[in-house]
C-alpha positions in Angstrom: 16.2 -126.3 -80.2 12.5 -127.1 -79.7 11.2 -128.8 -76.5 8.9 -131.6 -77.5 7.8 -132.6 -74.0 9.1 -132.9 -70.5 8.1 -134.8 -67.3 9.6 -135.8 -64.0 9.9 -139.4 -62.9 11.6 -140.7 -59.7 13.1 -137.2 -59.1 14.6 -137.2 -62.6 13.7 -134.5 -65.1 13.1 -136.0 -68.6 13.1 -133.7 -71.6 12.6 -134.5 -75.3 14.1 -132.0 -77.8 14.2 -131.6 -81.6 17.2 -129.8 -83.2 18.0 -129.7 -86.9 18.3 -133.4 -88.0 18.4 -134.8 -84.4 16.1 -135.8 -81.6 17.5 -135.8 -78.0 16.3 -137.2 -74.7 17.9 -135.6 -71.7 17.8 -136.9 -68.2 18.7 -134.5 -65.3 19.1 -135.1 -61.6 20.6 -132.4 -59.5 23.8 -131.1 -61.1 24.1 -134.2 -63.4 22.7 -134.9 -66.8 22.8 -137.6 -69.5 21.7 -137.0 -73.1 20.8 -139.6 -75.7 21.0 -138.2 -79.3 19.3 -139.8 -82.3 19.6 -138.8 -86.0 16.4 -138.4 -87.8 15.8 -141.3 -90.2 13.0 -142.8 -92.3 11.5 -144.4 -89.2 12.5 -141.9 -86.6 11.2 -138.7 -88.3 8.7 -137.1 -85.9 8.2 -136.4 -82.2 5.6 -139.2 -82.2 8.1 -141.7 -83.6 10.6 -140.7 -80.8 7.9 -141.7 -78.3 7.7 -145.1 -80.0 11.3 -145.9 -78.8 11.6 -148.0 -75.7 11.9 -144.9 -73.5 11.5 -147.1 -70.4 14.7 -148.9 -71.3 16.5 -145.5 -71.8 15.1 -144.3 -68.5 16.4 -147.3 -66.6 19.9 -147.0 -68.2 20.0 -143.2 -67.4 18.8 -143.8 -63.8 21.7 -146.3 -63.2 24.2 -144.1 -64.9 23.1 -141.0 -62.9 23.5 -143.0 -59.7 27.0 -144.0 -60.7 27.9 -140.4 -61.6 26.5 -139.2 -58.3 28.7 -141.7 -56.4 31.8 -140.7 -58.5 31.1 -137.0 -57.8 30.6 -137.7 -54.1 33.9 -139.7 -53.9 35.8 -137.0 -55.7 34.5 -134.3 -53.4 35.2 -136.4 -50.3 38.8 -136.9 -51.4 39.1 -133.2 -52.1 37.6 -132.2 -48.7 39.3 -135.0 -46.7 40.3 -134.5 -43.0 43.7 -133.2 -44.0 42.2 -130.5 -46.1 42.9 -126.9 -44.8 41.8 -123.6 -46.2 44.5 -121.3 -47.6 45.7 -118.6 -45.1 44.3 -115.3 -46.0 46.4 -112.3 -45.1 
């Protein structure tokens, strides 16, 4: 896997990768990540062509989905660590 480029925008790490016959754009925030994968094609055949995609559109989608995932994670942890939660007794 080869890193093409990376940047940080709105506290989200954005990385572009090339691997075999695929390009990937990965968005990371905290412990969460979303990856878009694209097969190489006649039009999408170089790192420069990957940048031709509407990356702002993908960023906005990833930003919304990361917020949803963060809420889901938070809700799950709150249920797990609710008021009636007690640690196991250790002998």
